[in-house]
Residue frames as a rotation matrix with the C-alpha (Angstrom) as fourth column:
MET 1
0.566 0.824 -0.003 -0.01
0.824 -0.566 -0.005 0.01
-0.006 0.001 -1.000 0.00
SER 2
0.451 -0.451 -0.770 2.79
0.135 -0.819 0.558 2.46
-0.882 -0.356 -0.309 0.78
MET 3
-0.626 -0.669 0.402 4.31
0.496 0.056 0.866 1.79
-0.602 0.741 0.297 -2.69
ASP 4
-0.018 0.686 0.727 1.11
0.957 -0.198 0.212 3.09
0.289 0.700 -0.653 -4.32
PHE 5
0.831 0.254 -0.494 1.30
0.444 -0.838 0.317 6.19
-0.334 -0.483 -0.809 -2.10
GLY 6
-0.049 -0.943 -0.330 4.94
0.218 -0.333 0.917 6.71
-0.975 -0.027 0.222 -3.09
LYS 7
-0.604 -0.138 0.785 4.16
0.779 0.103 0.618 6.40
-0.166 0.985 0.046 -6.80
SER 8
0.446 0.829 0.339 1.21
0.857 -0.504 0.105 8.77
0.258 0.244 -0.935 -6.50
MET 9
0.691 -0.243 -0.681 3.35
0.239 -0.812 0.533 11.39
-0.682 -0.531 -0.502 -4.66
PHE 10
-0.438 -0.888 0.141 6.11
0.399 -0.051 0.915 11.04
-0.805 0.458 0.377 -7.26
LEU 11
-0.366 0.378 0.850 3.61
0.917 -0.008 0.398 11.58
0.157 0.926 -0.344 -10.09
PHE 12
0.714 0.670 -0.202 1.97
0.700 -0.692 0.179 14.48
-0.020 -0.269 -0.963 -8.31
ILE 13
0.373 -0.662 -0.651 5.30
0.162 -0.644 0.748 16.24
-0.914 -0.384 -0.133 -7.69
SER 14
-0.606 -0.588 0.536 6.44
0.581 0.132 0.803 15.56
-0.543 0.798 0.262 -11.25
VAL 15
0.072 0.721 0.689 3.29
0.954 -0.252 0.164 17.12
0.292 0.646 -0.706 -12.67
LEU 16
0.839 0.208 -0.503 3.70
0.417 -0.840 0.348 20.18
-0.350 -0.502 -0.791 -10.41
PHE 17
-0.091 -0.951 -0.296 7.36
0.209 -0.309 0.928 20.58
-0.974 0.023 0.227 -11.47
LEU 18
-0.538 -0.058 0.841 6.42
0.828 0.150 0.540 20.25
-0.158 0.987 -0.032 -15.16
ALA 19
0.514 0.793 0.328 3.69
0.815 -0.571 0.104 22.90
0.269 0.214 -0.939 -14.84
TRP 20
0.686 -0.343 -0.642 6.06
0.230 -0.735 0.638 25.21
-0.690 -0.585 -0.426 -12.94
TRP 21
-0.394 -0.904 0.167 8.80
0.374 0.008 0.927 24.76
-0.840 0.428 0.335 -15.58
ALA 22
-0.270 0.400 0.876 6.36
0.955 -0.005 0.297 25.34
0.123 0.917 -0.381 -18.46
GLY 23
0.800 0.566 -0.198 5.15
0.598 -0.778 0.192 28.52
-0.046 -0.272 -0.961 -16.73
LEU 24
0.261 -0.781 -0.568 8.77
0.136 -0.552 0.822 29.80
-0.956 -0.292 -0.038 -16.47
VAL 25
-0.636 -0.498 0.589 9.40
0.622 0.122 0.774 29.12
-0.457 0.858 0.232 -20.16
MET 26
0.081 0.748 0.658 6.16
0.949 -0.260 0.180 30.84
0.306 0.610 -0.731 -21.25
LYS 27
0.802 0.243 -0.546 6.83
0.487 -0.796 0.360 33.82
-0.347 -0.554 -0.756 -18.99
ALA 28
-0.129 -0.955 -0.268 10.37
0.392 -0.298 0.870 34.38
-0.911 0.007 0.413 -20.30
GLU 29
0.860 0.424 -0.283 10.84
-0.037 -0.503 -0.864 36.60
-0.508 0.753 -0.417 -23.32
GLY 30
0.600 -0.626 -0.498 13.27
-0.789 -0.359 -0.499 36.51
0.133 0.692 -0.710 -26.24
GLU 31
-0.070 -0.775 -0.628 16.49
-0.473 0.580 -0.663 34.54
0.878 0.251 -0.407 -25.83
ASP 32
-0.569 -0.127 0.812 15.63
-0.822 0.109 -0.559 33.91
-0.018 -0.986 -0.166 -22.18
LYS 33
0.568 0.823 0.010 13.04
-0.817 0.565 -0.117 31.32
-0.102 0.058 0.993 -23.36
LEU 34
0.499 -0.468 -0.730 15.81
-0.216 0.748 -0.627 29.05
0.840 0.470 0.272 -24.57
LYS 35
-0.570 -0.750 0.335 17.75
-0.474 -0.033 -0.880 29.49
0.671 -0.660 -0.337 -21.33
GLU 36
-0.257 0.589 0.766 14.72
-0.926 0.077 -0.370 28.66
-0.276 -0.805 0.526 -19.21
ALA 37
0.690 0.558 -0.461 13.72
-0.695 0.688 -0.208 25.72
0.201 0.463 0.863 -21.47
CYS 38
0.401 -0.636 -0.660 17.15
-0.017 0.715 -0.699 24.06
0.916 0.291 0.276 -21.13
HIS 39
-0.019 -0.419 0.908 17.80
-0.874 -0.433 -0.218 24.99
0.485 -0.798 -0.359 -17.48
PRO 40
0.728 0.310 0.611 16.72
-0.610 0.699 0.372 21.54
-0.312 -0.644 0.699 -16.08
ILE 41
0.891 -0.451 -0.054 19.16
0.330 0.725 -0.605 19.77
0.312 0.521 0.795 -18.41
SER 42
0.164 -0.861 0.481 21.99
-0.210 -0.507 -0.836 22.13
0.964 0.036 -0.264 -17.56
TYR 43
0.175 -0.005 0.984 21.36
-0.968 -0.184 0.172 21.77
0.180 -0.983 -0.037 -13.81
THR 44
0.926 0.214 0.311 21.10
-0.276 0.946 0.171 17.95
-0.258 -0.244 0.935 -14.00
MET 45
0.725 -0.685 -0.067 24.34
0.348 0.449 -0.823 17.61
0.594 0.574 0.564 -15.95
ILE 46
0.017 -0.703 0.711 26.23
-0.583 -0.585 -0.564 19.91
0.813 -0.405 -0.419 -13.61
LYS 47
0.339 0.140 0.930 25.06
-0.925 0.231 0.302 17.86
-0.172 -0.963 0.208 -10.63
LEU 48
0.999 -0.040 0.034 25.83
0.046 0.973 -0.225 14.55
-0.024 0.227 0.974 -12.40
GLY 49
0.341 -0.936 0.091 29.41
0.106 -0.058 -0.993 15.82
0.934 0.348 0.079 -12.97
ASP 50
-0.038 -0.335 0.942 29.67
-0.873 -0.447 -0.194 16.84
0.486 -0.830 -0.275 -9.28
VAL 51
0.687 0.304 0.661 28.50
-0.626 0.710 0.324 13.42
-0.370 -0.636 0.677 -8.06
THR 52
0.904 -0.413 -0.110 30.78
0.263 0.740 -0.620 11.62
0.338 0.531 0.777 -10.48
GLU 53
0.124 -0.889 0.441 33.69
-0.259 -0.458 -0.850 13.78
0.958 -0.008 -0.288 -9.38
GLY 54
0.164 0.046 0.985 32.86
-0.979 -0.117 0.169 12.99
0.123 -0.992 0.025 -5.75
LEU 55
0.893 0.245 0.378 32.78
-0.312 0.942 0.126 9.27
-0.325 -0.230 0.917 -6.37
VAL 56
0.771 -0.610 0.183 35.93
0.608 0.619 -0.497 8.83
0.189 0.494 0.848 -8.51
GLY 57
0.282 -0.691 -0.666 37.97
0.642 -0.379 0.666 11.84
-0.713 -0.615 0.337 -7.35
PHE 58
-0.795 -0.428 -0.430 38.12
-0.008 -0.701 0.713 13.66
-0.607 0.570 0.554 -10.66
ARG 59
0.234 0.901 -0.366 35.71
-0.428 -0.242 -0.870 14.84
-0.873 0.361 0.329 -13.33
PRO 60
-0.257 -0.312 0.915 35.72
0.570 0.716 0.404 12.41
-0.781 0.625 -0.007 -16.30
LYS 61
-0.928 -0.200 -0.315 35.77
-0.133 -0.611 0.780 13.79
-0.349 0.766 0.540 -19.79
TRP 62
-0.732 0.662 0.159 32.51
0.560 0.453 0.694 12.07
0.387 0.597 -0.703 -20.70
THR 63
-0.077 0.725 -0.684 30.54
0.861 -0.297 -0.412 14.28
-0.502 -0.621 -0.602 -18.29
GLY 64
-0.346 -0.149 -0.926 31.60
-0.114 -0.973 0.200 17.38
-0.931 0.175 0.320 -20.16
LYS 65
-0.981 -0.039 -0.190 31.02
-0.194 0.131 0.972 15.87
-0.013 0.991 -0.136 -23.56
THR 66
-0.527 0.848 -0.066 27.60
0.832 0.530 0.166 14.51
0.175 0.033 -0.984 -22.57
ARG 67
-0.051 0.484 -0.874 26.64
0.552 -0.716 -0.428 17.94
-0.832 -0.504 -0.231 -21.21
LYS 68
-0.661 -0.264 -0.703 27.62
-0.355 -0.715 0.602 19.65
-0.661 0.647 0.379 -24.46
VAL 69
-0.952 0.306 -0.025 25.63
0.134 0.487 0.863 17.19
0.277 0.818 -0.504 -26.53
LEU 70
-0.298 0.898 -0.323 22.50
0.955 0.282 -0.096 17.30
0.005 -0.337 -0.942 -24.39
GLU 71
-0.098 0.234 -0.967 22.53
0.341 -0.906 -0.253 21.06
-0.935 -0.354 0.009 -23.99
GLY 72
-0.859 -0.258 -0.443 23.19
-0.326 -0.392 0.861 21.54
-0.396 0.883 0.252 -27.74
GLY 73
-0.802 0.597 0.020 20.30
0.472 0.614 0.632 19.21
0.365 0.517 -0.774 -28.55
CYS 74
-0.136 0.769 -0.625 18.04
0.898 -0.171 -0.405 20.96
-0.419 -0.616 -0.667 -26.04
TYR 75
-0.350 -0.050 -0.935 18.83
-0.050 -0.996 0.072 24.42
-0.935 0.072 0.347 -27.44
TYR 76
-0.975 -0.006 -0.220 18.26
-0.220 0.019 0.975 23.19
-0.002 1.000 -0.020 -30.99
PHE 77
-0.573 0.808 -0.141 14.96
0.758 0.587 0.283 21.43
0.311 0.055 -0.949 -30.10
ALA 78
-0.081 0.563 -0.823 13.72
0.756 -0.503 -0.419 24.38
-0.649 -0.656 -0.385 -28.06
SER 79
-0.613 -0.174 -0.771 14.59
-0.253 -0.881 0.400 26.88
-0.749 0.440 0.496 -30.79
VAL 80
-0.940 0.318 -0.124 12.65
-0.020 0.312 0.950 24.78
0.341 0.895 -0.287 -33.30
LEU 81
-0.425 0.800 -0.424 9.77
0.887 0.461 -0.020 24.17
0.179 -0.384 -0.906 -30.93
LEU 82
0.081 0.397 -0.914 9.46
0.551 -0.782 -0.291 27.75
-0.831 -0.480 -0.282 -29.84
SER 83
0.786 0.284 0.549 8.63
0.617 -0.303 -0.727 30.07
-0.040 0.910 -0.413 -32.67
SER 84
-0.262 -0.948 0.183 11.54
0.961 -0.273 -0.038 32.02
0.087 0.166 0.982 -34.09
ASP 85
0.118 0.393 0.912 9.38
0.293 -0.891 0.346 35.16
0.949 0.227 -0.220 -34.09
ASP 86
0.958 0.286 -0.018 9.33
0.085 -0.224 0.971 35.14
0.274 -0.931 -0.239 -30.24
LEU 87
0.489 -0.829 -0.269 13.04
0.817 0.328 0.475 34.48
-0.305 -0.452 0.838 -29.99
GLY 88
-0.226 -0.599 0.768 14.01
0.849 -0.508 -0.147 37.48
0.478 0.619 0.623 -32.09
LYS 89
0.623 0.556 0.549 12.11
0.207 -0.795 0.570 40.01
0.754 -0.242 -0.611 -29.97
GLY 90
0.980 -0.189 -0.065 14.18
0.004 -0.307 0.952 41.99
-0.200 -0.933 -0.300 -27.56
VAL 91
0.219 -0.943 0.250 17.46
0.895 0.296 0.335 41.49
-0.390 0.150 0.909 -29.37
GLU 92
0.898 0.015 -0.440 19.29
-0.069 -0.982 -0.175 44.81
-0.435 0.187 -0.881 -29.97
GLU 93
0.584 -0.737 0.341 22.12
0.627 0.142 -0.766 45.64
0.516 0.661 0.545 -32.28
ALA 94
-0.269 -0.798 -0.540 25.23
0.958 -0.277 -0.068 47.54
-0.096 -0.536 0.839 -31.17
GLY 95
-0.828 -0.086 0.554 23.76
0.290 -0.911 0.292 50.74
0.480 0.402 0.779 -32.68
GLY 96
-0.849 0.522 -0.078 20.71
-0.109 -0.319 -0.942 50.60
-0.517 -0.791 0.328 -30.50
VAL 97
-0.382 0.746 -0.546 18.30
-0.894 -0.148 0.423 49.80
0.235 0.650 0.723 -33.36
ARG 98
-0.248 0.437 0.865 15.74
-0.563 0.662 -0.495 47.30
-0.789 -0.609 0.082 -32.24
ILE 99
-0.846 -0.011 -0.533 15.28
-0.462 0.514 0.723 44.22
0.266 0.858 -0.440 -34.47
GLU 100
-0.345 0.791 0.505 11.75
-0.490 0.307 -0.816 42.87
-0.801 -0.529 0.282 -34.67
């Protein structure tokens, strides 16, 4: 019986986290949308590197390479998923002319 409660709580917390994360992404504007969309992957890969370093005493190369691949894929997927019109807003050139 406690296993069902544990599964239910895990599912409930996961849904709340997903809704919170989606709200952060939708609230962000411009290039910040990509940053917010890929923040969970960045955070997870940093912590995975920290744990691995703590276990073996050094940070293996595969953690950095895996982080680059996953973050690159996330940024690409998020930029395709989120409309490019929204991502261009708020970007300014050096001359102060606003690009829209």
